[in-house]
A tleap script that builds the chain and sets N, CA, C and O, in Angstrom:
source leaprc.protein.ff14SB
mol = sequence {
  NMET VAL GLU GLU LYS TYR GLY ILE GLU TYR
  GLU GLU PHE THR ASN PRO TRP HIE ALA ALA
  ILE SER SER PHE ILE ALA PHE VAL LEU GLY
  SER LEU PRO PRO MET LEU SER ILE THR VAL
  PHE PRO SER ASP TYR ARG ILE PRO ALA THR
  VAL LEU ILE VAL ALA LEU SER LEU LEU VAL
  THR GLY TYR THR SER ALA LYS LEU GLY LYS
  ALA PRO THR LYS THR ALA MET ILE ARG ASN
  LEU CYS ILE GLY LEU LEU THR MET GLY VAL
  THR PHE LEU LEU GLY GLN LEU PHE SER CILE
}
set mol.1.N position { -31.471 -60.511 29.588 }
set mol.1.CA position { -30.530 -60.274 30.636 }
set mol.1.C position { -29.307 -59.509 30.110 }
set mol.1.O position { -28.828 -58.579 30.759 }
set mol.2.N position { -28.814 -59.897 28.950 }
set mol.2.CA position { -27.672 -59.217 28.351 }
set mol.2.C position { -28.027 -57.775 28.024 }
set mol.2.O position { -27.226 -56.859 28.211 }
set mol.3.N position { -29.245 -57.597 27.530 }
set mol.3.CA position { -29.694 -56.251 27.171 }
set mol.3.C position { -29.757 -55.350 28.395 }
set mol.3.O position { -29.344 -54.192 28.340 }
set mol.4.N position { -30.261 -55.867 29.473 }
set mol.4.CA position { -30.374 -55.064 30.698 }
set mol.4.C position { -29.020 -54.832 31.357 }
set mol.4.O position { -28.722 -53.723 31.800 }
set mol.5.N position { -28.211 -55.870 31.421 }
set mol.5.CA position { -26.953 -55.773 32.147 }
set mol.5.C position { -25.893 -54.964 31.396 }
set mol.5.O position { -25.196 -54.145 31.994 }
set mol.6.N position { -25.771 -55.196 30.076 }
set mol.6.CA position { -24.703 -54.559 29.310 }
set mol.6.C position { -25.189 -53.505 28.320 }
set mol.6.O position { -24.373 -52.794 27.732 }
set mol.7.N position { -26.476 -53.392 28.128 }
set mol.7.CA position { -27.011 -52.415 27.186 }
set mol.7.C position { -26.827 -52.826 25.736 }
set mol.7.O position { -26.826 -51.976 24.846 }
set mol.8.N position { -26.668 -54.129 25.486 }
set mol.8.CA position { -26.487 -54.640 24.126 }
set mol.8.C position { -27.825 -55.136 23.618 }
set mol.8.O position { -28.505 -55.925 24.274 }
set mol.9.N position { -28.188 -54.664 22.448 }
set mol.9.CA position { -29.428 -55.131 21.841 }
set mol.9.C position { -29.151 -56.442 21.126 }
set mol.9.O position { -28.351 -56.495 20.192 }
set mol.10.N position { -29.811 -57.488 21.569 }
set mol.10.CA position { -29.566 -58.844 21.084 }
set mol.10.C position { -29.773 -58.963 19.580 }
set mol.10.O position { -28.940 -59.557 18.895 }
set mol.11.N position { -30.830 -58.428 19.063 }
set mol.11.CA position { -31.150 -58.549 17.640 }
set mol.11.C position { -30.166 -57.789 16.756 }
set mol.11.O position { -30.017 -58.108 15.577 }
set mol.12.N position { -29.505 -56.798 17.311 }
set mol.12.CA position { -28.582 -55.992 16.515 }
set mol.12.C position { -27.330 -56.770 16.136 }
set mol.12.O position { -26.759 -56.528 15.073 }
set mol.13.N position { -26.887 -57.706 16.987 }
set mol.13.CA position { -25.632 -58.405 16.759 }
set mol.13.C position { -25.793 -59.845 16.287 }
set mol.13.O position { -24.823 -60.430 15.805 }
set mol.14.N position { -26.944 -60.422 16.400 }
set mol.14.CA position { -27.118 -61.816 16.018 }
set mol.14.C position { -28.111 -61.931 14.872 }
set mol.14.O position { -29.318 -61.766 15.050 }
set mol.15.N position { -27.580 -62.215 13.708 }
set mol.15.CA position { -28.408 -62.416 12.537 }
set mol.15.C position { -28.006 -63.762 11.930 }
set mol.15.O position { -26.877 -63.899 11.461 }
set mol.16.N position { -28.877 -64.737 11.924 }
set mol.16.CA position { -28.507 -66.054 11.405 }
set mol.16.C position { -28.145 -66.043 9.927 }
set mol.16.O position { -27.351 -66.873 9.484 }
set mol.17.N position { -28.709 -65.126 9.161 }
set mol.17.CA position { -28.362 -65.039 7.748 }
set mol.17.C position { -26.933 -64.566 7.555 }
set mol.17.O position { -26.222 -65.071 6.687 }
set mol.18.N position { -26.508 -63.603 8.358 }
set mol.18.CA position { -25.118 -63.140 8.277 }
set mol.18.C position { -24.164 -64.259 8.649 }
set mol.18.O position { -23.123 -64.427 8.014 }
set mol.19.N position { -24.511 -65.027 9.673 }
set mol.19.CA position { -23.675 -66.153 10.093 }
set mol.19.C position { -23.610 -67.211 9.003 }
set mol.19.O position { -22.541 -67.759 8.735 }
set mol.20.N position { -24.732 -67.500 8.377 }
set mol.20.CA position { -24.767 -68.517 7.318 }
set mol.20.C position { -23.944 -68.082 6.107 }
set mol.20.O position { -23.189 -68.876 5.546 }
set mol.21.N position { -24.089 -66.840 5.713 }
set mol.21.CA position { -23.354 -66.334 4.545 }
set mol.21.C position { -21.862 -66.286 4.834 }
set mol.21.O position { -21.061 -66.680 3.987 }
set mol.22.N position { -21.472 -65.813 6.008 }
set mol.22.CA position { -20.047 -65.749 6.328 }
set mol.22.C position { -19.448 -67.147 6.450 }
set mol.22.O position { -18.297 -67.353 6.065 }
set mol.23.N position { -20.198 -68.108 6.976 }
set mol.23.CA position { -19.715 -69.484 7.041 }
set mol.23.C position { -19.546 -70.073 5.646 }
set mol.23.O position { -18.564 -70.763 5.371 }
set mol.24.N position { -20.493 -69.803 4.779 }
set mol.24.CA position { -20.406 -70.286 3.406 }
set mol.24.C position { -19.153 -69.745 2.719 }
set mol.24.O position { -18.413 -70.497 2.085 }
set mol.25.N position { -18.924 -68.453 2.849 }
set mol.25.CA position { -17.756 -67.828 2.224 }
set mol.25.C position { -16.467 -68.387 2.826 }
set mol.25.O position { -15.506 -68.651 2.104 }
set mol.26.N position { -16.447 -68.567 4.146 }
set mol.26.CA position { -15.250 -69.098 4.806 }
set mol.26.C position { -14.949 -70.521 4.347 }
set mol.26.O position { -13.789 -70.856 4.108 }
set mol.27.N position { -15.964 -71.356 4.220 }
set mol.27.CA position { -15.739 -72.728 3.780 }
set mol.27.C position { -15.257 -72.776 2.333 }
set mol.27.O position { -14.370 -73.562 2.000 }
set mol.28.N position { -15.831 -71.948 1.480 }
set mol.28.CA position { -15.416 -71.940 0.075 }
set mol.28.C position { -13.974 -71.458 -0.045 }
set mol.28.O position { -13.165 -72.093 -0.722 }
set mol.29.N position { -13.645 -70.347 0.602 }
set mol.29.CA position { -12.280 -69.827 0.525 }
set mol.29.C position { -11.278 -70.757 1.206 }
set mol.29.O position { -10.151 -70.908 0.734 }
set mol.30.N position { -11.678 -71.370 2.296 }
set mol.30.CA position { -10.784 -72.280 3.004 }
set mol.30.C position { -10.511 -73.568 2.252 }
set mol.30.O position { -9.475 -74.198 2.462 }
set mol.31.N position { -11.413 -73.963 1.390 }
set mol.31.CA position { -11.205 -75.204 0.637 }
set mol.31.C position { -10.355 -74.994 -0.612 }
set mol.31.O position { -9.852 -75.964 -1.179 }
set mol.32.N position { -10.186 -73.764 -1.047 }
set mol.32.CA position { -9.449 -73.516 -2.290 }
set mol.32.C position { -7.975 -73.925 -2.238 }
set mol.32.O position { -7.532 -74.623 -3.150 }
set mol.33.N position { -7.187 -73.533 -1.228 }
set mol.33.CA position { -5.762 -73.910 -1.260 }
set mol.33.C position { -5.516 -75.421 -1.325 }
set mol.33.O position { -4.749 -75.856 -2.184 }
set mol.34.N position { -6.128 -76.247 -0.459 }
set mol.34.CA position { -5.847 -77.680 -0.602 }
set mol.34.C position { -6.408 -78.285 -1.889 }
set mol.34.O position { -5.797 -79.185 -2.467 }
set mol.35.N position { -7.551 -77.804 -2.335 }
set mol.35.CA position { -8.134 -78.340 -3.559 }
set mol.35.C position { -7.247 -78.008 -4.764 }
set mol.35.O position { -7.037 -78.851 -5.637 }
set mol.36.N position { -6.735 -76.787 -4.804 }
set mol.36.CA position { -5.853 -76.403 -5.909 }
set mol.36.C position { -4.536 -77.164 -5.864 }
set mol.36.O position { -4.007 -77.543 -6.909 }
set mol.37.N position { -3.997 -77.396 -4.660 }
set mol.37.CA position { -2.727 -78.123 -4.574 }
set mol.37.C position { -2.895 -79.572 -5.022 }
set mol.37.O position { -1.995 -80.124 -5.655 }
set mol.38.N position { -4.005 -80.187 -4.713 }
set mol.38.CA position { -4.271 -81.554 -5.169 }
set mol.38.C position { -4.426 -81.584 -6.690 }
set mol.38.O position { -4.027 -82.547 -7.344 }
set mol.39.N position { -5.001 -80.534 -7.235 }
set mol.39.CA position { -5.253 -80.479 -8.678 }
set mol.39.C position { -3.996 -80.131 -9.471 }
set mol.39.O position { -3.766 -80.696 -10.540 }
set mol.40.N position { -3.185 -79.211 -8.962 }
set mol.40.CA position { -2.071 -78.658 -9.730 }
set mol.40.C position { -0.814 -79.527 -9.679 }
set mol.40.O position { -0.164 -79.717 -10.707 }
set mol.41.N position { -0.462 -80.052 -8.524 }
set mol.41.CA position { 0.808 -80.765 -8.377 }
set mol.41.C position { 0.727 -82.179 -8.931 }
set mol.41.O position { -0.336 -82.799 -8.916 }
set mol.42.N position { 1.879 -82.699 -9.430 }
set mol.42.CA position { 1.909 -84.095 -9.908 }
set mol.42.C position { 1.643 -85.068 -8.758 }
set mol.42.O position { 1.801 -84.713 -7.590 }
set mol.43.N position { 1.245 -86.274 -9.089 }
set mol.43.CA position { 0.804 -87.233 -8.071 }
set mol.43.C position { 1.877 -87.548 -7.034 }
set mol.43.O position { 1.536 -87.833 -5.886 }
set mol.44.N position { 3.139 -87.509 -7.387 }
set mol.44.CA position { 4.209 -87.790 -6.414 }
set mol.44.C position { 4.309 -86.712 -5.341 }
set mol.44.O position { 4.747 -86.994 -4.225 }
set mol.45.N position { 3.914 -85.493 -5.657 }
set mol.45.CA position { 4.080 -84.370 -4.735 }
set mol.45.C position { 2.778 -83.874 -4.123 }
set mol.45.O position { 2.792 -82.925 -3.339 }
set mol.46.N position { 1.673 -84.485 -4.459 }
set mol.46.CA position { 0.361 -83.974 -4.018 }
set mol.46.C position { 0.225 -83.907 -2.505 }
set mol.46.O position { -0.151 -82.868 -1.962 }
set mol.47.N position { 0.523 -84.996 -1.825 }
set mol.47.CA position { 0.311 -85.024 -0.371 }
set mol.47.C position { 1.267 -84.086 0.353 }
set mol.47.O position { 0.807 -83.293 1.175 }
set mol.48.N position { 2.586 -84.131 0.092 }
set mol.48.CA position { 3.473 -83.183 0.787 }
set mol.48.C position { 3.163 -81.718 0.463 }
set mol.48.O position { 3.224 -80.855 1.338 }
set mol.49.N position { 2.831 -81.448 -0.797 }
set mol.49.CA position { 2.505 -80.074 -1.180 }
set mol.49.C position { 1.234 -79.605 -0.490 }
set mol.49.O position { 1.147 -78.458 -0.051 }
set mol.50.N position { 0.259 -80.484 -0.396 }
set mol.50.CA position { -0.996 -80.123 0.264 }
set mol.50.C position { -0.772 -79.866 1.747 }
set mol.50.O position { -1.320 -78.911 2.298 }
set mol.51.N position { 0.021 -80.702 2.394 }
set mol.51.CA position { 0.330 -80.497 3.815 }
set mol.51.C position { 1.025 -79.148 4.005 }
set mol.51.O position { 0.682 -78.399 4.920 }
set mol.52.N position { 1.993 -78.837 3.154 }
set mol.52.CA position { 2.705 -77.560 3.260 }
set mol.52.C position { 1.773 -76.374 3.027 }
set mol.52.O position { 1.806 -75.402 3.782 }
set mol.53.N position { 0.956 -76.447 2.004 }
set mol.53.CA position { 0.042 -75.340 1.697 }
set mol.53.C position { -1.012 -75.176 2.789 }
set mol.53.O position { -1.353 -74.051 3.154 }
set mol.54.N position { -1.522 -76.270 3.306 }
set mol.54.CA position { -2.496 -76.187 4.388 }
set mol.54.C position { -1.834 -75.612 5.640 }
set mol.54.O position { -2.447 -74.810 6.345 }
set mol.55.N position { -0.599 -76.008 5.924 }
set mol.55.CA position { 0.113 -75.468 7.089 }
set mol.55.C position { 0.291 -73.955 6.966 }
set mol.55.O position { 0.087 -73.221 7.933 }
set mol.56.N position { 0.669 -73.499 5.788 }
set mol.56.CA position { 0.803 -72.049 5.573 }
set mol.56.C position { -0.543 -71.346 5.716 }
set mol.56.O position { -0.623 -70.262 6.294 }
set mol.57.N position { -1.590 -71.956 5.195 }
set mol.57.CA position { -2.933 -71.379 5.312 }
set mol.57.C position { -3.372 -71.304 6.770 }
set mol.57.O position { -3.985 -70.323 7.189 }
set mol.58.N position { -3.057 -72.348 7.542 }
set mol.58.CA position { -3.407 -72.343 8.964 }
set mol.58.C position { -2.670 -71.242 9.712 }
set mol.58.O position { -3.237 -70.598 10.595 }
set mol.59.N position { -1.415 -71.027 9.363 }
set mol.59.CA position { -0.655 -69.949 10.001 }
set mol.59.C position { -1.256 -68.585 9.669 }
set mol.59.O position { -1.367 -67.718 10.535 }
set mol.60.N position { -1.642 -68.406 8.408 }
set mol.60.CA position { -2.241 -67.126 7.995 }
set mol.60.C position { -3.580 -66.898 8.699 }
set mol.60.O position { -3.852 -65.793 9.169 }
set mol.61.N position { -4.410 -67.926 8.774 }
set mol.61.CA position { -5.700 -67.744 9.443 }
set mol.61.C position { -5.533 -67.546 10.947 }
set mol.61.O position { -6.292 -66.797 11.561 }
set mol.62.N position { -4.550 -68.210 11.541 }
set mol.62.CA position { -4.271 -67.989 12.963 }
set mol.62.C position { -3.830 -66.565 13.226 }
set mol.62.O position { -4.269 -65.938 14.189 }
set mol.63.N position { -2.956 -66.054 12.364 }
set mol.63.CA position { -2.480 -64.674 12.497 }
set mol.63.C position { -3.633 -63.683 12.316 }
set mol.63.O position { -3.785 -62.740 13.092 }
set mol.64.N position { -4.436 -63.913 11.281 }
set mol.64.CA position { -5.547 -63.002 10.981 }
set mol.64.C position { -6.568 -62.979 12.111 }
set mol.64.O position { -7.022 -61.911 12.519 }
set mol.65.N position { -6.928 -64.152 12.615 }
set mol.65.CA position { -7.917 -64.192 13.694 }
set mol.65.C position { -7.386 -63.534 14.960 }
set mol.65.O position { -8.138 -62.884 15.687 }
set mol.66.N position { -6.094 -63.700 15.225 }
set mol.66.CA position { -5.511 -63.063 16.411 }
set mol.66.C position { -5.489 -61.548 16.262 }
set mol.66.O position { -5.793 -60.824 17.210 }
set mol.67.N position { -5.137 -61.071 15.089 }
set mol.67.CA position { -5.115 -59.620 14.871 }
set mol.67.C position { -6.515 -59.026 14.971 }
set mol.67.O position { -6.703 -57.973 15.579 }
set mol.68.N position { -7.491 -59.694 14.379 }
set mol.68.CA position { -8.863 -59.185 14.439 }
set mol.68.C position { -9.416 -59.229 15.858 }
set mol.68.O position { -10.206 -58.368 16.245 }
set mol.69.N position { -9.006 -60.227 16.633 }
set mol.69.CA position { -9.484 -60.363 18.003 }
set mol.69.C position { -8.599 -59.687 19.029 }
set mol.69.O position { -8.842 -59.779 20.233 }
set mol.70.N position { -7.554 -58.998 18.539 }
set mol.70.CA position { -6.595 -58.300 19.417 }
set mol.70.C position { -6.012 -59.250 20.465 }
set mol.70.O position { -5.965 -58.934 21.654 }
set mol.71.N position { -5.567 -60.428 19.996 }
set mol.71.CA position { -4.982 -61.453 20.857 }
set mol.71.C position { -3.519 -61.656 20.451 }
set mol.71.O position { -3.103 -61.183 19.394 }
set mol.72.N position { -2.746 -62.345 21.268 }
set mol.72.CA position { -1.349 -62.635 20.906 }
set mol.72.C position { -1.291 -63.505 19.638 }
set mol.72.O position { -1.933 -64.553 19.561 }
set mol.73.N position { -0.521 -63.057 18.664 }
set mol.73.CA position { -0.503 -63.737 17.372 }
set mol.73.C position { 0.248 -65.064 17.408 }
set mol.73.O position { -0.185 -66.031 16.782 }
set mol.74.N position { 1.359 -65.127 18.127 }
set mol.74.CA position { 2.173 -66.341 18.119 }
set mol.74.C position { 1.402 -67.544 18.656 }
set mol.74.O position { 1.425 -68.614 18.048 }
set mol.75.N position { 0.728 -67.378 19.776 }
set mol.75.CA position { -0.005 -68.509 20.351 }
set mol.75.C position { -1.180 -68.927 19.468 }
set mol.75.O position { -1.482 -70.114 19.347 }
set mol.76.N position { -1.837 -67.951 18.857 }
set mol.76.CA position { -2.960 -68.275 17.970 }
set mol.76.C position { -2.476 -69.034 16.738 }
set mol.76.O position { -3.125 -69.977 16.287 }
set mol.77.N position { -1.344 -68.620 16.204 }
set mol.77.CA position { -0.802 -69.285 15.022 }
set mol.77.C position { -0.378 -70.717 15.347 }
set mol.77.O position { -0.671 -71.640 14.587 }
set mol.78.N position { 0.313 -70.901 16.477 }
set mol.78.CA position { 0.769 -72.238 16.861 }
set mol.78.C position { -0.422 -73.149 17.157 }
set mol.78.O position { -0.451 -74.303 16.729 }
set mol.79.N position { -1.400 -72.626 17.889 }
set mol.79.CA position { -2.592 -73.416 18.219 }
set mol.79.C position { -3.334 -73.816 16.950 }
set mol.79.O position { -3.726 -74.974 16.804 }
set mol.80.N position { -3.529 -72.887 16.043 }
set mol.80.CA position { -4.240 -73.168 14.800 }
set mol.80.C position { -3.481 -74.195 13.959 }
set mol.80.O position { -4.085 -75.104 13.390 }
set mol.81.N position { -2.162 -74.050 13.885 }
set mol.81.CA position { -1.335 -74.969 13.111 }
set mol.81.C position { -1.384 -76.376 13.700 }
set mol.81.O position { -1.612 -77.344 12.974 }
set mol.82.N position { -1.173 -76.494 15.002 }
set mol.82.CA position { -1.149 -77.819 15.640 }
set mol.82.C position { -2.488 -78.538 15.534 }
set mol.82.O position { -2.533 -79.715 15.178 }
set mol.83.N position { -3.559 -77.851 15.834 }
set mol.83.CA position { -4.879 -78.490 15.778 }
set mol.83.C position { -5.263 -78.818 14.335 }
set mol.83.O position { -5.840 -79.873 14.072 }
set mol.84.N position { -4.949 -77.933 13.416 }
set mol.84.CA position { -5.270 -78.184 12.008 }
set mol.84.C position { -4.491 -79.359 11.441 }
set mol.84.O position { -5.060 -80.200 10.746 }
set mol.85.N position { -3.178 -79.429 11.734 }
set mol.85.CA position { -2.380 -80.547 11.233 }
set mol.85.C position { -2.774 -81.862 11.901 }
set mol.85.O position { -2.780 -82.911 11.256 }
set mol.86.N position { -3.101 -81.807 13.185 }
set mol.86.CA position { -3.563 -83.010 13.877 }
set mol.86.C position { -4.871 -83.519 13.253 }
set mol.86.O position { -5.034 -84.719 13.029 }
set mol.87.N position { -5.778 -82.613 12.982 }
set mol.87.CA position { -7.049 -82.980 12.355 }
set mol.87.C position { -6.818 -83.572 10.963 }
set mol.87.O position { -7.427 -84.574 10.591 }
set mol.88.N position { -5.934 -82.938 10.210 }
set mol.88.CA position { -5.645 -83.441 8.868 }
set mol.88.C position { -4.972 -84.811 8.943 }
set mol.88.O position { -5.262 -85.683 8.124 }
set mol.89.N position { -4.087 -85.010 9.905 }
set mol.89.CA position { -3.419 -86.294 10.066 }
set mol.89.C position { -4.383 -87.407 10.439 }
set mol.89.O position { -4.306 -88.506 9.890 }
set mol.90.N position { -5.288 -87.131 11.365 }
set mol.90.CA position { -6.285 -88.132 11.764 }
set mol.90.C position { -7.183 -88.473 10.579 }
set mol.90.O position { -7.492 -89.642 10.349 }
set mol.91.N position { -7.597 -87.474 9.840 }
set mol.91.CA position { -8.445 -87.706 8.665 }
set mol.91.C position { -7.713 -88.555 7.630 }
set mol.91.O position { -8.299 -89.466 7.045 }
set mol.92.N position { -6.431 -88.258 7.403 }
set mol.92.CA position { -5.638 -89.025 6.444 }
set mol.92.C position { -5.495 -90.479 6.899 }
set mol.92.O position { -5.660 -91.407 6.107 }
set mol.93.N position { -5.186 -90.664 8.187 }
set mol.93.CA position { -5.019 -92.032 8.697 }
set mol.93.C position { -6.323 -92.827 8.633 }
set mol.93.O position { -6.306 -94.012 8.299 }
set mol.94.N position { -7.426 -92.202 8.941 }
set mol.94.CA position { -8.716 -92.898 8.830 }
set mol.94.C position { -9.022 -93.256 7.372 }
set mol.94.O position { -9.557 -94.327 7.088 }
set mol.95.N position { -8.682 -92.360 6.467 }
set mol.95.CA position { -8.876 -92.651 5.047 }
set mol.95.C position { -8.019 -93.824 4.594 }
set mol.95.O position { -8.464 -94.661 3.809 }
set mol.96.N position { -6.778 -93.881 5.096 }
set mol.96.CA position { -5.894 -94.997 4.760 }
set mol.96.C position { -6.406 -96.306 5.387 }
set mol.96.O position { -6.350 -97.367 4.766 }
set mol.97.N position { -6.900 -96.209 6.615 }
set mol.97.CA position { -7.392 -97.378 7.325 }
set mol.97.C position { -8.582 -98.030 6.612 }
set mol.97.O position { -8.678 -99.254 6.525 }
set mol.98.N position { -9.485 -97.184 6.106 }
set mol.98.CA position { -10.678 -97.692 5.434 }
set mol.98.C position { -10.548 -97.686 3.909 }
set mol.98.O position { -11.537 -97.878 3.202 }
set mol.99.N position { -9.336 -97.466 3.404 }
set mol.99.CA position { -9.041 -97.487 1.963 }
set mol.99.C position { -9.939 -96.548 1.173 }
set mol.99.O position { -10.484 -96.917 0.132 }
set mol.100.N position { -10.082 -95.350 1.672 }
set mol.100.CA position { -10.905 -94.352 0.984 }
set mol.100.C position { -10.008 -93.456 0.172 }
set mol.100.O position { -10.490 -92.539 -0.493 }
savepdb mol mol.pdb
quit
């Protein structure tokens, strides 16, 4: 239906291998800033430093995704920051709750 209606060849744009490889690269690169902050900073500063570094990373990824998608950058950055920090906060609280 997409091919007939819009003239888009389905196989040309959807390759599961490309999606898998790009997801792998994104997960590896996305895990580096928090992993390095946990490793590099002293134990007293690990959590605040990680929160700060992750917040900066979320802002950068929000900006980048908005620019690539030709969308408003401010809303993308705020949305990415809020959802990312909320997710990190819930994960931290669950870890504290179950003593992990």
